[in-house]
C-alpha positions in Angstrom: 0.0 0.0 0.0 2.8 2.4 1.0 4.6 1.4 -2.2 1.6 2.2 -4.3 1.2 5.6 -2.8 4.9 6.3 -3.4 4.5 5.2 -7.0 1.5 7.6 -7.5 3.4 10.5 -5.9 6.5 9.9 -8.1 4.3 9.5 -11.2 2.4 12.7 -10.4 5.6 14.5 -9.8 7.1 13.3 -13.1 3.9 14.2 -15.0 3.8 17.7 -13.4 7.5 18.2 -14.2 7.0 17.2 -17.9 4.0 19.4 -18.2 5.9 22.4 -16.8 8.9 21.7 -19.0 6.9 21.4 -22.2 4.9 24.5 -21.3 8.1 26.4 -20.7 9.5 25.4 -24.1 6.3 26.2 -25.9 6.0 29.6 -24.3 9.7 30.3 -25.0 9.2 29.4 -28.7 6.1 31.6 -28.9 7.8 34.6 -27.4 10.8 34.2 -29.8 8.4 33.8 -32.8 6.5 36.9 -31.7 9.6 39.0 -31.4 11.1 37.8 -34.7 7.8 38.8 -36.5 7.6 42.1 -34.7 11.2 43.0 -35.2 11.1 42.1 -38.9 8.1 44.4 -39.3 10.0 47.2 -37.5 13.0 46.7 -39.7 10.9 47.0 -42.8 9.2 50.2 -41.6 12.4 52.0 -40.5 14.1 51.1 -43.8 11.1 52.5 -45.7 11.0 55.6 -43.6 14.7 56.1 -44.1 14.3 55.9 -47.9 11.3 58.3 -47.8 13.2 60.9 -45.7 16.3 60.6 -47.9 14.1 61.1 -50.9 12.5 64.1 -49.3 15.9 65.8 -49.2 17.2 64.5 -52.6 13.9 65.4 -54.4 14.6 69.1 -53.5 11.6 69.5 -51.2 13.9 71.3 -48.7 16.3 73.8 -50.3 18.5 76.5 -48.9 16.9 79.9 -49.4 13.4 78.5 -50.0 10.3 78.0 -47.9 9.0 74.5 -47.1 5.6 73.9 -48.6 4.9 70.3 -47.5 6.3 68.8 -44.3 6.4 65.2 -43.3 4.8 64.1 -40.0 6.1 61.4 -37.7 5.6 60.6 -34.1 8.3 58.4 -32.6 7.1 54.9 -31.8 7.7 53.9 -28.2 8.1 50.3 -29.3 5.2 49.2 -27.2 4.7 46.1 -29.3 8.1 44.9 -28.2 8.0 46.3 -24.7 4.7 44.5 -24.0 6.5 41.2 -23.8 9.6 42.5 -21.9 8.9 40.7 -18.7 8.3 37.4 -20.6 11.4 38.0 -22.7 13.5 38.4 -19.6 12.2 35.1 -18.2 12.3 33.0 -21.3 15.2 34.3 -23.5 18.9 33.5 -23.1 21.2 36.2 -21.9 22.7 36.7 -25.4 19.2 37.2 -26.8 18.2 39.7 -24.1 21.4 41.7 -24.7 20.8 41.8 -28.5 17.1 42.7 -28.1 17.9 45.5 -25.6 20.6 47.0 -27.9 18.2 46.7 -30.9 15.5 48.6 -28.9 18.0 51.4 -28.1 18.9 51.6 -31.8 15.3 51.6 -32.9 14.4 54.3 -30.4 17.3 56.4 -31.6 16.2 56.1 -35.2 12.6 56.9 -34.2 13.8 60.0 -32.3 15.9 61.1 -35.3 13.0 60.7 -37.7 10.7 62.6 -35.4 13.3 65.4 -34.9 13.8 65.7 -38.7 10.1 66.0 -39.3 9.6 68.5 -36.4 12.4 70.8 -37.8 10.7 70.9 -41.2 7.3 71.5 -39.7 8.7 74.4 -37.7 10.0 76.0 -40.9 6.7 75.4 -42.6 4.6 76.7 -39.7 6.8 79.8 -39.3 6.8 80.4 -43.0 10.6 80.6 -42.7 13.2 80.3 -45.4 15.6 77.3 -44.9 19.0 78.5 -43.9 22.2 76.8 -44.8 22.7 75.8 -41.2 19.2 74.3 -40.9 19.7 72.4 -44.2 23.0 71.0 -42.9 21.3 70.0 -39.6 18.6 68.2 -41.5 21.3 66.4 -43.5 22.9 65.3 -40.3 19.6 63.8 -39.2 19.4 61.8 -42.4 23.1 60.8 -42.1 22.5 59.4 -38.6 19.3 57.7 -39.5 20.9 56.0 -42.6 24.0 55.1 -40.5 21.9 53.2 -37.9 19.6 51.7 -40.5 22.6 50.4 -42.5 23.5 48.3 -39.4 20.2 46.6 -39.2 19.8 43.2 -40.7 17.6 42.9 -43.8 15.7 40.0 -42.5 15.9 37.8 -39.3 14.7 34.3 -38.7 16.0 34.2 -35.1 17.0 36.6 -32.4 20.5 35.2 -32.6 20.9 36.9 -36.0 20.6 40.4 -34.4 23.8 42.4 -34.2 25.7 42.3 -30.9 26.3 46.1 -31.0 25.5 49.2 -32.9 27.6 52.2 -33.7 26.0 55.4 -32.5 29.0 57.6 -33.1 27.7 60.0 -35.7 27.1 63.3 -33.8 24.5 65.9 -34.5 
């Protein structure tokens, strides 16, 4: 009788352990899959935004000595889609994946801030009906340069979090 109870307890413990381990791995896989899809989408969007802003300057929509007639609008994304799973990411990802994800988030936030700043500068000129000075034009070009510099470091496509860069070069000053 005591032996049977011990067998049931051991069997229950093994079943509970297997259930927990399988649940952990399924949850880990789902978090990774979600982040890969989300990050891939962000990468596409920032590359498109970078091209649009570069085109905005190269298509002569902002010229020294002229007024801005149409300004772009962009509000920096706070990366809520990634941040919403931050607690689970910390629990289920490896240390290397957490480091890469964190550094990617800092780079994406910097890009978002640069895009928003670029658009705000142009909007100020349009709203104030001001002529674009040489200094203002050069400042806008610095925004584009920094955006393109960071975007150039982003992978074109990722299939796993391990494919993210280990570090990003933020050294272009404004």
